[in-house]
Structures are given as structure tokens and as C-alpha cells.
FINU-771755 format. One record per residue (C-alpha): residue number from 1; residue in one letter; x, y, z. Coordinates in nm, 2 decimals. Layout:
<atoms>
<atom i="NUM" aa="A" east="X" north="Y" up="Z"/>
...
</atoms>
This chain:
<atoms>
<atom i="1" aa="M" east="3.36" north="5.38" up="-2.31"/>
<atom i="2" aa="N" east="3.58" north="5.10" up="-2.44"/>
<atom i="3" aa="L" east="3.81" north="5.13" up="-2.14"/>
<atom i="4" aa="Y" east="3.52" north="5.11" up="-1.90"/>
<atom i="5" aa="F" east="3.38" north="4.80" up="-2.08"/>
<atom i="6" aa="I" east="3.72" north="4.63" up="-2.08"/>
<atom i="7" aa="Y" east="3.77" north="4.71" up="-1.71"/>
<atom i="8" aa="N" east="3.42" north="4.58" up="-1.62"/>
<atom i="9" aa="K" east="3.48" north="4.26" up="-1.82"/>
<atom i="10" aa="M" east="3.81" north="4.20" up="-1.65"/>
<atom i="11" aa="I" east="3.66" north="4.25" up="-1.30"/>
<atom i="12" aa="R" east="3.38" north="3.99" up="-1.39"/>
<atom i="13" aa="K" east="3.65" north="3.74" up="-1.50"/>
<atom i="14" aa="I" east="3.84" north="3.79" up="-1.18"/>
<atom i="15" aa="I" east="3.53" north="3.74" up="-0.97"/>
<atom i="16" aa="F" east="3.43" north="3.44" up="-1.17"/>
<atom i="17" aa="H" east="3.77" north="3.27" up="-1.13"/>
<atom i="18" aa="L" east="3.78" north="3.35" up="-0.76"/>
<atom i="19" aa="F" east="3.44" north="3.20" up="-0.71"/>
<atom i="20" aa="A" east="3.53" north="2.90" up="-0.92"/>
<atom i="21" aa="L" east="3.84" north="2.84" up="-0.70"/>
<atom i="22" aa="A" east="3.65" north="2.91" up="-0.37"/>
<atom i="23" aa="A" east="3.33" north="2.70" up="-0.45"/>
<atom i="24" aa="P" east="3.49" north="2.36" up="-0.40"/>
<atom i="25" aa="M" east="3.63" north="2.47" up="-0.06"/>
<atom i="26" aa="L" east="3.27" north="2.54" up="0.05"/>
<atom i="27" aa="F" east="3.17" north="2.18" up="0.00"/>
<atom i="28" aa="V" east="3.48" north="2.01" up="0.14"/>
<atom i="29" aa="P" east="3.36" north="2.02" up="0.51"/>
<atom i="30" aa="S" east="3.03" north="1.86" up="0.41"/>
<atom i="31" aa="L" east="3.20" north="1.59" up="0.21"/>
<atom i="32" aa="Y" east="3.43" north="1.52" up="0.51"/>
<atom i="33" aa="A" east="3.14" north="1.50" up="0.74"/>
<atom i="34" aa="Q" east="2.96" north="1.26" up="0.50"/>
<atom i="35" aa="N" east="3.26" north="1.03" up="0.49"/>
<atom i="36" aa="Q" east="3.28" north="1.03" up="0.87"/>
<atom i="37" aa="E" east="2.91" north="0.93" up="0.89"/>
<atom i="38" aa="E" east="2.96" north="0.64" up="0.64"/>
<atom i="39" aa="E" east="3.24" north="0.48" up="0.84"/>
<atom i="40" aa="K" east="3.05" north="0.30" up="1.10"/>
<atom i="41" aa="T" east="3.16" north="0.00" up="1.30"/>
<atom i="42" aa="P" east="2.99" north="-0.33" up="1.25"/>
<atom i="43" aa="E" east="2.84" north="-0.30" up="1.59"/>
<atom i="44" aa="E" east="2.69" north="0.04" up="1.51"/>
<atom i="45" aa="M" east="2.55" north="-0.09" up="1.18"/>
<atom i="46" aa="A" east="2.40" north="-0.39" up="1.36"/>
<atom i="47" aa="M" east="2.24" north="-0.16" up="1.61"/>
<atom i="48" aa="D" east="2.10" north="0.07" up="1.34"/>
<atom i="49" aa="E" east="1.96" north="-0.24" up="1.15"/>
<atom i="50" aa="A" east="1.81" north="-0.38" up="1.47"/>
<atom i="51" aa="D" east="1.63" north="-0.05" up="1.53"/>
<atom i="52" aa="R" east="1.51" north="-0.03" up="1.17"/>
<atom i="53" aa="L" east="1.37" north="-0.39" up="1.19"/>
<atom i="54" aa="E" east="1.21" north="-0.33" up="1.53"/>
<atom i="55" aa="E" east="1.02" north="-0.04" up="1.39"/>
<atom i="56" aa="M" east="0.93" north="-0.19" up="1.06"/>
<atom i="57" aa="L" east="0.83" north="-0.54" up="1.19"/>
<atom i="58" aa="E" east="0.69" north="-0.42" up="1.52"/>
<atom i="59" aa="L" east="0.91" north="-0.67" up="1.71"/>
<atom i="60" aa="E" east="0.84" north="-0.78" up="2.06"/>
<atom i="61" aa="P" east="1.12" north="-0.70" up="2.32"/>
<atom i="62" aa="H" east="1.25" north="-1.06" up="2.32"/>
<atom i="63" aa="Q" east="1.26" north="-1.06" up="1.93"/>
<atom i="64" aa="T" east="1.45" north="-0.73" up="1.93"/>
<atom i="65" aa="F" east="1.70" north="-0.89" up="2.17"/>
<atom i="66" aa="Y" east="1.75" north="-1.19" up="1.95"/>
<atom i="67" aa="I" east="1.77" north="-0.99" up="1.63"/>
<atom i="68" aa="D" east="2.03" north="-0.75" up="1.79"/>
<atom i="69" aa="S" east="2.23" north="-1.05" up="1.91"/>
<atom i="70" aa="I" east="2.23" north="-1.21" up="1.57"/>
<atom i="71" aa="L" east="2.33" north="-0.89" up="1.40"/>
<atom i="72" aa="Q" east="2.61" north="-0.81" up="1.65"/>
<atom i="73" aa="H" east="2.77" north="-1.15" up="1.60"/>
<atom i="74" aa="D" east="2.72" north="-1.20" up="1.23"/>
<atom i="75" aa="M" east="2.80" north="-0.85" up="1.11"/>
<atom i="76" aa="R" east="3.12" north="-0.85" up="1.32"/>
<atom i="77" aa="A" east="3.21" north="-1.20" up="1.17"/>
<atom i="78" aa="M" east="3.14" north="-1.08" up="0.82"/>
<atom i="79" aa="H" east="3.35" north="-0.77" up="0.87"/>
<atom i="80" aa="D" east="3.64" north="-0.97" up="1.01"/>
<atom i="81" aa="E" east="3.62" north="-1.21" up="0.72"/>
<atom i="82" aa="M" east="3.62" north="-0.92" up="0.47"/>
<atom i="83" aa="Q" east="3.92" north="-0.77" up="0.65"/>
<atom i="84" aa="M" east="4.10" north="-1.10" up="0.62"/>
<atom i="85" aa="L" east="4.04" north="-1.10" up="0.24"/>
<atom i="86" aa="Q" east="4.15" north="-0.75" up="0.21"/>
<atom i="87" aa="L" east="4.47" north="-0.80" up="0.41"/>
<atom i="88" aa="A" east="4.55" north="-1.11" up="0.20"/>
<atom i="89" aa="G" east="4.54" north="-0.88" up="-0.10"/>
<atom i="90" aa="T" east="4.23" north="-1.02" up="-0.26"/>
<atom i="91" aa="R" east="4.09" north="-0.78" up="-0.52"/>
<atom i="92" aa="E" east="3.83" north="-1.00" up="-0.68"/>
<atom i="93" aa="Y" east="3.48" north="-0.87" up="-0.63"/>
<atom i="94" aa="T" east="3.34" north="-1.22" up="-0.64"/>
<atom i="95" aa="A" east="3.54" north="-1.33" up="-0.33"/>
<atom i="96" aa="F" east="3.39" north="-1.04" up="-0.13"/>
<atom i="97" aa="K" east="3.04" north="-1.10" up="-0.27"/>
<atom i="98" aa="Q" east="3.06" north="-1.47" up="-0.17"/>
<atom i="99" aa="V" east="3.15" north="-1.38" up="0.19"/>
<atom i="100" aa="R" east="2.88" north="-1.12" up="0.20"/>
<atom i="101" aa="D" east="2.62" north="-1.36" up="0.05"/>
<atom i="102" aa="K" east="2.72" north="-1.64" up="0.30"/>
<atom i="103" aa="W" east="2.67" north="-1.41" up="0.60"/>
<atom i="104" aa="L" east="2.35" north="-1.26" up="0.47"/>
<atom i="105" aa="L" east="2.21" north="-1.62" up="0.42"/>
<atom i="106" aa="Q" east="2.32" north="-1.70" up="0.78"/>
<atom i="107" aa="I" east="2.14" north="-1.38" up="0.91"/>
<atom i="108" aa="D" east="1.83" north="-1.46" up="0.71"/>
<atom i="109" aa="S" east="1.83" north="-1.82" up="0.84"/>
<atom i="110" aa="A" east="1.86" north="-1.70" up="1.20"/>
<atom i="111" aa="Y" east="1.58" north="-1.43" up="1.14"/>
<atom i="112" aa="R" east="1.35" north="-1.70" up="1.02"/>
<atom i="113" aa="K" east="1.37" north="-1.88" up="1.36"/>
<atom i="114" aa="V" east="1.29" north="-1.55" up="1.55"/>
<atom i="115" aa="L" east="1.02" north="-1.39" up="1.34"/>
<atom i="116" aa="T" east="0.66" north="-1.48" up="1.30"/>
<atom i="117" aa="N" east="0.53" north="-1.58" up="0.96"/>
<atom i="118" aa="Y" east="0.38" north="-1.24" up="0.90"/>
<atom i="119" aa="Q" east="0.70" north="-1.06" up="1.01"/>
<atom i="120" aa="W" east="0.91" north="-1.28" up="0.79"/>
<atom i="121" aa="M" east="0.69" north="-1.20" up="0.49"/>
<atom i="122" aa="V" east="0.71" north="-0.82" up="0.57"/>
<atom i="123" aa="Y" east="1.09" north="-0.85" up="0.59"/>
<atom i="124" aa="Q" east="1.11" north="-1.05" up="0.27"/>
<atom i="125" aa="R" east="0.89" north="-0.78" up="0.10"/>
<atom i="126" aa="S" east="1.13" north="-0.51" up="0.22"/>
<atom i="127" aa="L" east="1.41" north="-0.70" up="0.04"/>
<atom i="128" aa="G" east="1.20" north="-0.76" up="-0.27"/>
<atom i="129" aa="K" east="1.21" north="-1.13" up="-0.23"/>
<atom i="130" aa="L" east="0.84" north="-1.21" up="-0.21"/>
<atom i="131" aa="S" east="0.67" north="-1.41" up="-0.48"/>
<atom i="132" aa="K" east="0.33" north="-1.30" up="-0.62"/>
<atom i="133" aa="E" east="0.15" north="-1.56" up="-0.42"/>
<atom i="134" aa="E" east="0.32" north="-1.46" up="-0.10"/>
<atom i="135" aa="M" east="0.25" north="-1.10" up="-0.17"/>
<atom i="136" aa="K" east="-0.12" north="-1.17" up="-0.21"/>
<atom i="137" aa="I" east="-0.13" north="-1.36" up="0.12"/>
<atom i="138" aa="L" east="0.06" north="-1.08" up="0.29"/>
<atom i="139" aa="K" east="-0.19" north="-0.82" up="0.16"/>
<atom i="140" aa="E" east="-0.48" north="-1.03" up="0.28"/>
<atom i="141" aa="E" east="-0.32" north="-1.06" up="0.63"/>
<atom i="142" aa="E" east="-0.26" north="-0.68" up="0.64"/>
<atom i="143" aa="K" east="-0.63" north="-0.62" up="0.55"/>
<atom i="144" aa="A" east="-0.74" north="-0.85" up="0.82"/>
<atom i="145" aa="R" east="-0.51" north="-0.68" up="1.08"/>
<atom i="146" aa="K" east="-0.65" north="-0.34" up="0.98"/>
<atom i="147" aa="K" east="-1.00" north="-0.46" up="1.01"/>
<atom i="148" aa="A" east="-0.94" north="-0.62" up="1.35"/>
<atom i="149" aa="A" east="-0.78" north="-0.29" up="1.47"/>
<atom i="150" aa="K" east="-1.08" north="-0.09" up="1.36"/>
<atom i="151" aa="E" east="-1.31" north="-0.33" up="1.54"/>
<atom i="152" aa="A" east="-1.11" north="-0.31" up="1.85"/>
<atom i="153" aa="A" east="-1.11" north="0.07" up="1.83"/>
<atom i="154" aa="K" east="-1.49" north="0.07" up="1.79"/>
<atom i="155" aa="N" east="-1.54" north="-0.15" up="2.10"/>
<atom i="156" aa="L" east="-1.34" north="0.09" up="2.32"/>
</atoms>
């Protein structure tokens, strides 16, 4: 009985160690695929963001065109500036943050010219940058829009 118990325990140890060694290899392809997805070009990121905003803000075709143009230019410029910092050997987080913040302000400034007041407020809410007063106004506008949509549906 002792020999059987020892043999069984030894087999379990071997199986456990083999599984422990093989388990990480099962996840390597998914990690590789995840890294491949994360490495998008600035143009691809701009296109994804334009699509997201088009859906979220219900943009008109001309607005979508402008938003996409803004993003294509500014995201490429931000990426190029970040690359320059990296090639120069800059390792300070604050330098990269300043570049990012500068370009995000530029993008927001350009958005403000393209979006309606309502769309701008929805966009600001998505970023968490809406004051309590603005949030109250936005909710009232959303209620009015829903009410108007119901009335229009009844009249059809």
C-alpha cells in the first residue's frame, strides 16, 4: 500500500509540474495578439475616435468629416512630437504629459467650433468635465429631446 501511495503522489507531482510549465504557454498567443491590437497608428486611433464620437454625439456628415480631419492632423502631430521627445532621450513623464495636454487642448478647441452646444456638453460629460450647473442644463435638454421625439412618434 505504501508503494502505491508513493507512486500515486509522484505521478500527481509530475502532472502538476508539467501543467505549471505548460500553462503559461497557453496564454502567450493571446498576449501576443493583445499587444498587436494595442499598437495602432495615429491614423487608426483617429479613425476609431471619430467613429466613437459620431455614434455618441449623433454627428451630421459634415461634422464627422471635420472631426475626422481634426483628429487625423492633431493625433499625427502629437505622435510625432512624442517620438521626437523619445528620440531625444527624454524620460520625464511631465514632458510627455505637457505635449499630450497641449494637443488635447488643441483638439478640444477645434471640437468646440464644430459641435453644437448640446453635443459639446455631451462630449464634456463623457470626459467628466461638466459642472453641476451644466449637467443640470444637459439633463433638461435631454428630457426635452425625448419628449419631442415621443410627440413626433405620436403624430406619425
